[in-house]
N, C-alpha and C positions, 0 to 999 in steps of 0.2 A: 518864545517868538511871538511877536505882535500879530493879532488877528484882524487888524483894521483894514479897511478898504484903501487901496491906493488908486491914484488917478492913472488910467492907462495913457501912455503917450499918444498924442494926437495922430501920429503916423501909423497907428495900429488899428485897422478896421475890425479885424476878427483874429482870433487865435484858433488854429486848427491843430488838433492832436491826432497824430497817426501812430501806429505801432501794432505789433502782434498782440493777440489776445492775452490778457493777463499782465500787460506791462504797466497798467495803472491809468489808462486814459480816462475812464469814467470818474474815478476818485479824484484824480488831479484836476480834471475838467470842472467838476462841481466846485471845488475849493478855489480854483483859479478864477472862475467866473465871479464868485462871491467877492474875492479880493479886488478884482478889476472893476466891479460894478457892472459887469456884462451879464447877459442872459446865458444860460447853459443849454446846449442842444446836443442830444445824443442821437446820432444818425440811425442807429439800429432801432431806438425807441420810436423815431418818426416812422420808420418802415412798418413796425409792428402796429402802431396806431393807425396808419393808413390802410393796412391790409386787414386789421381786426383779428389776426392770428399771430402766434409766436414765430420766431425765425426758424425754429426747428420744424414747425408745421409748413412754412413756406418751402423750405428745402425738401421736405418729405412729399409734398403735393406737386411742386412745380420744378424742383431741381435748382442747382446753383446758378445756371445762366439766367433764370428768371429773377432770382434774388439779386444778382449783380445788375440787372436792368433796373430793378426797383431802387437799388442803391445809387445808381447814376442819377435817377430822377430826384432822389433826396439830396444828392450833392448839388445838383443844379439849383434846387430850391434854397438850400442854406448858403450857397455862394452869393446870393443876392442880399443876404442879411448884413447888418452892421452891429457892432458892439456885442458880439456873440463869441463864446468859446464853444467849439464844435469838437465832440469826440467822434471819430470815425470808427467804423468796424475795421477789424484787422486786415481785411482784404480790399478795402476801398481804394487803396493806392495802386492796385494792380492795373487798373484802367488808365491809359494815357489821358483820356478825356477828364477823368476825375482828378488826376494829379494837376493838370492844367487849371481846371476850375478852382481847385483848392488853393493853389499858389496865387491865383488872381484874387481870391477872396480874403487872404490875410497871411499872417505869419504861420508857416507850417513848422510845427515842433514834433519831432519823432521821439517817442519814448521807447527805450529798449530795456531788456533784462536778459540775464543768462537763461539758458535752457533749463537749468536746475531750478531757478527762481520761478520761471513760468510754470513748470511742472508743479511746484509746490503751491503756487497761487491758484492753479486750475484744478487741483486734486478733487475738490468737492463740487465742481461745476457740472451741471447737466445740460446747459443750454448752448453747447458749442457743437453744431452739427458736423463741422469738418473734423472733429476729433471723436465723433460718436463711436466709431469702430476701432480706433487706435489712439490711445492717449499716451503712448510711450514717449520717452525722451527722444528716441530716434525719429519718430514721426514729427514731433515738434521742431527738432533741429532741422530736419529736411524742409519743412514748410518755411521756417525762418530764413533758411539759406535761399530758397526759391524767391522769396520776397525782398531780400536784402537790397537789391538794386533799386527797388521802388521806395523802400523806407529811407534809403540814403538821400533821396531827392527831397530834402527838407532843409530849411534855413538853420535849424538848431536841432541837435540830437542830444538826448540825456539818457544815461543808463540809470534806471530806477532801482537796480539791485541794491538791497541793503539800505535804501533811503526811505525816509518817511514821506508821506504825501506833502507835508509842510515844506520839507527840504526841496522837493522837486518844484513845488510852486514858487519857492523863493528863487530858485535858479532861473525859472522862466521869467518871473517879474524883474529880476536883476538884468537879464538879457534885454527885455523889452525897454527898460528904462535907459539902457546904454545904447540902444539902437539908433 
């Protein structure tokens, strides 16, 4: 597959990647940004940079509500950007305000994967505070089900199970070109 940069259609201001943890948002986001000639922005990385501590530390010190408030501030900030591929955290779409801001900011693409695939991909991860005490397939399935209605609020949905990063990027760029 060619690795050249493509021109993003003029009607695409930004591309926003949503989805559960482990669905490929960061990997796909970096390559997609490169292919489109856009900047890449990881929402969680922005929060960590702004706070000077890890997400695990934010959760431990201040709890999830504080993290979600920081996340909304970061969403507000990136929603003003142009020519950017944004990878959101898995729970960013829970907030109605965030979903509205993200839709206004660009094309929202939701990445999905099976519970089994997510479990496999997250097996070695240690920076997932919501899975700190329970990394079971049952816990992951329950969280995915709770968030499904929010993930479904996307212009495009792609199941990344069994697909390479390049394949997923090709699906997104093909969609954008035909939009």
